[in-house]
Structure formats: structure tokens, C-alpha cells
N, C-alpha and C positions, 0 to 999 in steps of 0.2 A: 440622233436619238429618235426612237419610234414615237409617232403621235397617232392620233385617232384615224382609223379607217372605218367609215360608216358601214353599217350592216348592209348586206346584199341579200336579195330574195331571188329564188329560182323555183320554177314550177315545171315538173315533168309528169305528164299523166295525172294521176291522183295523188302525187307526192309533192308537198310544198316544203322547201328547204330555206333556211336562213343561216347566215354566218356573219360574224363580226369580230373585230379586234381593236384594242385600244391600249395605250400606255400613256398616262397623263397624270399631272398633279391636280388637275381641275376636276373636282368631284362632280360638278354639274354635267360637264361634258362626258365624263365616265358613265354617270347614271343614264344619260340620254342614249348612249351607244348600247349599253347593256339592255335598256328597255326596248330599243328597236329590234334587238335580236331575240330576247327571251321573255319580254313582257314588262309591265310597269313595276319598277322597283325604286326604292330610295336607298342610297348608299351612304354610309357614314365611315369616315376614316378614323382609324384608331390613333393616328399620330398626326400632328399639325403639319409635318413636312413628309415628303416622300411620294413616290409614284404608286398609282394603282393600275393594274392591268388585267385584261382577260383576253382569251382567244378561244372561240368556240363556235359550234354549229348545232342546229337542230333540224329534224325532219318530222313532219306531221302527216299522218295518213290514217284514215278510217278509225278515228277516236283514240289513236295512240300517238304519243310524241316521244321521240328518242333524242337525247342530247349528249354532247361531248364538250366539256368546258374545262379550261385551265385558268386559274387565278394567280395573281401575284400581288403582294402587298396586304397588310392587315386591314380588314374591312368588315363591316356588318351590313348585311343586305336585308332590307325589310320590304315585303311585298305590299304594293299599294292597294291591292284588293285580293280576295280569296281566289286561289287557283283551284277550282273545284275538281276533286278527284283523288286518286291514290297513286303513289309512286314508289319505285325502288331506286335507291341511290347506291352506286358502287364507287367506292374511293379507290382510285388507282395509285395515287401518290399524295402525301400530306394528309390533312384531316379537315373535316368540317364539323362545326358544332351547331346543331339544329334545335331551336326552341319551338316546341309544338304543343299546343293545348296545355300549357302549364308544366310540361316536362322538358328535359334537356337530353339530347342524344348526341354522342360523339361518333362520327363515322371516320375511322382511321384507314390507313393504307391497306388495300386488299380485303376490305370488309364491305358487306352489303347490308343495307337497312331498309325497312319498310317505313314509308312516310305518308301521313294523311295530309295531303297538300292543302286542303281546305283550312286546316288549323295551324299552319306554319306561321309563326310570328316573326322570326328572324333567323338568318343563317350567318354565323361568324366564320370568317376565313382568316387563318393565321399563316402568314408567309406564302409559300408556293404550294399549290395543290391542284390536282386534276381528278375529275370524276366523270363517270357515265351516269345517266339517269334515264328512266323510262316512266312516263306518266300516262295513266289511263283514266278516261272520264268516269265519274261515279256511276252514271246511268249504265255504262257498258258493263261495269262490275255487277250491279244489281240485276241487270237483264240476264247475264250469264249465270248468276246464282239461281235465279228463278228457273232457268232451263235445266240446270243440273239437279236442283231439288224437286223439279216438276210440280211447283206450287208457287203462288205469289210470295215475294219476300216482304214480310211485314216490317222487319227491323233492318234499316240500312246497314250496309257493311261497315264495320268499325274494327280497326286493328286492336289487338291486346297490347298491354303496356310493354311487353318484351318485343323489341323491334329488330334486333340483330338477326340476320339470316344465317343458317348453317353455311360453313365455308364451302361445302360441296356444291351449294346452289349458285355461288357467285359466278363461276365460269359459264353456267347456262344463261344467266342474265346477260353477261358480257357478249356471248354469242348472238343472242337475240337482238341486242342493241346494235351490234355491228352489222347484222343483216338489215335492220331498218335503216341504218346510216348509209349502207352501200346502195340503197335504192336511188340515191342521187347521182350515181356514176352513170356515164353515157350508156344508154341501152338497157340499164338495169331497171329503170322505173317502169318501162313498158312490161318487162317480165314480171315485175312485182305487182302489177295491177290485179292479176288474178289471185295473188297471195295475201293481199292486205287484210281481208277478213280473217283468213287463217292465222295471220300473224297476230292480229288483235286477240283472237281466241287463245292462241298459244301464250301470249303475255298474260292475259287475265287468268287462264287456268294455272299458270305457274305461280302467279300472285296468290291465288286461292289455295293452292296445294302446299306452298312452302312457307307461308306466313301464319302466325297465330292470330285468330280473329273471332268475332262473336258467332260465326257460322261454322267453325272448324269441326265441332262435334256432329252437327247435322250432316256435313259432307262425308264424314267418316262412317256414318251408319250404313248398313246394307241397303241396297236399292229397295224401294217399296214394290209391292206386288204390281204387276202390269194391269192397269185399269182396263176394263172392257170397253168396247167401241162406243157403247151408249153413253158412258161417262165422258169420253173424249168429245163425242158429238155435243153433249150438253155444255161442256166448257167452251167449245168453239162458238156455240150459239150465244153464250154469255158474253164472250169477248166481242162479238159482233153487235151486241145490243146493250152495252153498258150504260149508255145515256138515254135508253128508252125505258118505258114502263113495262116491266116483265114480271109475270107471276110464276109460281112454281109449276102450275099447270102448263104454261107456255114452254117452260124448259123441258118438262116431261114429254110434251108433244114433239118438240124438236128432236129429242133424243130417241123417240120411238118406243118409249116404255111407259108404264104407269108411274104414278107419283110415289107409291110405296117402294117400288123397285129402284127408282131414282134415289130416294132417300137412303136406302140400304147401300147402294153402290157408292154414294158419296161418303157416307160414314166409314165404309170399309177401306176405300181406296184413296180418298182425299183427306179424311180425318175431320170433316166438317159437313154440315148440312148444305144442300144446294144454295140456299139463300145466304148462309154465312160465307160461303165461298165467293158468291157474287158480290157481297158487301166488301170483302177483302180486295177484290179486283177494282171495285169502284173507289175505295179509299186510296189504293195505289195510283189510280188515275188522278184523283184530286191532289195527291201529294206532288205528282209531276207538274200539274198546273200551278200549284203554289210556288214551285221553284222557278217556273218559266214565264208565267203570265203576270206581268206587273201592272196590268190595267184593271182586270176584273177584281171585284171585292171577294172576300172569303165567302160571303153569303151567296154570291153569284156562282162561284166555283162549286159550292156545295149543291146548289140547285141543279147545275149542269149534270152532276153525277148522281142525281135522283135522291139527294138528302134534303127533304123538305123542311126539316126542323134544324135550324142552325145550332141550337144548344145541344141537341142529341148528336149532330155531326161532330161538334167540337169534342164531346165526351168520347165518342168512338175513335176519333182521330188520335186523341191523347192516349187512349188505351192501346192503340196499335203502335204508335210511334214515340210515346214517352212525353210528348208535349202537345199543347193545343195548336190548331192550325195557324192562328195569328202569331204565336210565339215562334213557330216553325218558320214562317215567312220572314219575320223580323230578324231571325238569326242569319239570314242570307243578305239582308239589305242594310242593317243598321251599322253605323260607324260611330266609334267613340274615341276620345282622346286617350292614347295609350302611351305611358312613359317608357321609352326604349332605354334599357340599361346599357351602358357602354363602358368599355375599359377606360381607365384614367387617361386623360388627354384627348378623348374623342371629340370631334368637332360636329356638333349638331344640337338642335333643340328637340323637344318632344315632337313626335310626328303623329299625324292622323292616320291610323291604320284600321282596317275593318274589324268589327266585333266578330268573334268566332261563334259558330253555332254549336256551343257545348252541349246543347240538348241532345244532339245526335250522339255525341261521345258518351252520354250517360245511358244510352239505350243498351240493354243487354241482349243476349241471344234468345 
């Protein structure tokens, strides 16, 4: 009878791969092997007796993670911490039930669904199932959005309630995931090194174009007029001096035009004044620091990005992102006691799982 085979790790070039396999009645051993392969999870059995099993692998490169996993045995899988980002799950066989942000989604055989990984509370597996998945870091999605829209993204990317993807899209995602998976074959990783950035772009673009989200309408609009060189020079100067004291005259001098011409160009081609645009860039920088910097205080981060009044910074941040900076940060860090509902006969007590940053989900386009 097959028992646990601990996860293995391989690295070729810029591609890191993991694989693991287990079949056991011991929930703790099962959870440990699953965590070694795919990250920290808590597993609950639906029945007091019976074996749990999985066999799967994942590949990680350039902000994208692709995985292939088969499960056996009724089980509920609870993430021990948020897996920040967005994903597409493709069910090849069987079904998964995903609880995410207070909603429940069923992904059945030959279906694909969009998932906000950050808010996933639990995944239920009934019997045997196999699925593919591709996960993209949230920052990669927001960066690509900013490039496509040619402006800072004030509201983070959030899926619409309708998550099932059109059936014609499923084979495309399967092909991309198989391409990422094949990067671990001998000789393929070296060939993939020059393609990883393109693969990430392809995955993100497919995610943006085939799912419904709060930026769908903006992406569907005709491209804006091409901004003149002086506007682009001004924006380059802003990006290079976001943490420095900069006046509108400084920006105009760097762009090589007068202040009035600068104001006219920004209103026509950017849709905001020069200082409003710079403020949006600084708020985006502060938001990134609030996500990543766990040492500096909110006031220190505000000061770094040239917001001298903490109260005004909090008000501007809340207007841009829907919540204040302190609440935004707490949404990523805070943990609460969350009662995990289980089918009759499940073995486990309530678990400690992360609080979800529902503030982001409340943000509109």
C-alpha cells in the first residue's frame, strides 16, 4: 500500500519545481507533505476513516506559478495564510468547491474559473479530482494594467462575482500551463529563460482579457490619444523623483515647456493636472510599502512619499483605495478565529486562518 513520498525540489535556470505524492490515513502526515509541495495548508478529513492522497507538481518562474495536482479522498483544505494574487483553476476531472470572500464556487470537469487567491477560505474535494492551475502575483497584474491603461492603477484588480470562464478559453489556459510545466524537462528550462517574461505577460493578458473584473470597461475603451514627448518627459521626471520635493515649475523645466502648456497637455492626454498625477503615483508607492514594509509606521511611510500631514494622507488614501492606510495594512496582517464549516463526521476543531482584506473586494472600478 502506497505511503508518503516526501516532496522533492529541483531548480534549472530560473525555473524552480516541486513535486510530491502521498497516500495515508494520517492527516498530519498528509498536511505536511501537501505543505512541503504547495505551501502551508491545514487539511480536514470528511470521514473518520479512509485514506487521503494527492500527487502533483508545480513550477515557479518570473512571478507565475503553474501546478498540476490530483486528489483522492474527501477533504477540506484551508490555507494557513493568504496566497496573495490571482489564479485560474481548470478542472480536468471531478470537482472542487471553493469558498472565497463569502461566496462559493464549484469548478467541475472541463471548466475553468477565476479565483482571487488572497480571499480563498477553503477548498473542498469530494472523491477523486484532478486540476491545473496558474497563479499570478497581484503586483504583476496591477503593473500590467498600468502599462495597458497608460496610467497609474488607483483601484487594485478585483474579479467580478461571475467567475466561470467561457469554454473556448479553457484550452488556451491548459496550453499555457503545460508550457510552463514543460520548462522542467531536460534542456527546456534553458530555452525557457528568455521566454519567462513573455509567458508572464501572456498569462496576465489572458487573465485580463477573458475574465470579468473592475477594469474590464477601461480596457475595452479605445486607446487614448498618443501623448506628446513633453508629457512623457514630465512623467519620467516624476517617476524618478517621487520621494523628492518637486514643484510644478520643476516638472515644466524637466519637460522643456511652460507651466501652462504642461497643464494643458496633462489635462488633455492624462486626464489630471500634473500635481494630481504625481500624487497618484506617490499614493501607489505608499500602497506598495504598506503591503511590503512591516517595520515602518504609517506616518513614516507617508513622510517618505512626501505626505507631510498624516490625516490628509489617510483621507487621500481612503479616497483612492476605499479604505484608510491603517485598515489596508491590517487587512494583510490580522488573523482571527474563523469557524470552518465541515460536512457531518469531519474531524477537526476550529482553525486559526487569516482575516481577509475585504476592503479591496469592496473597491469598484
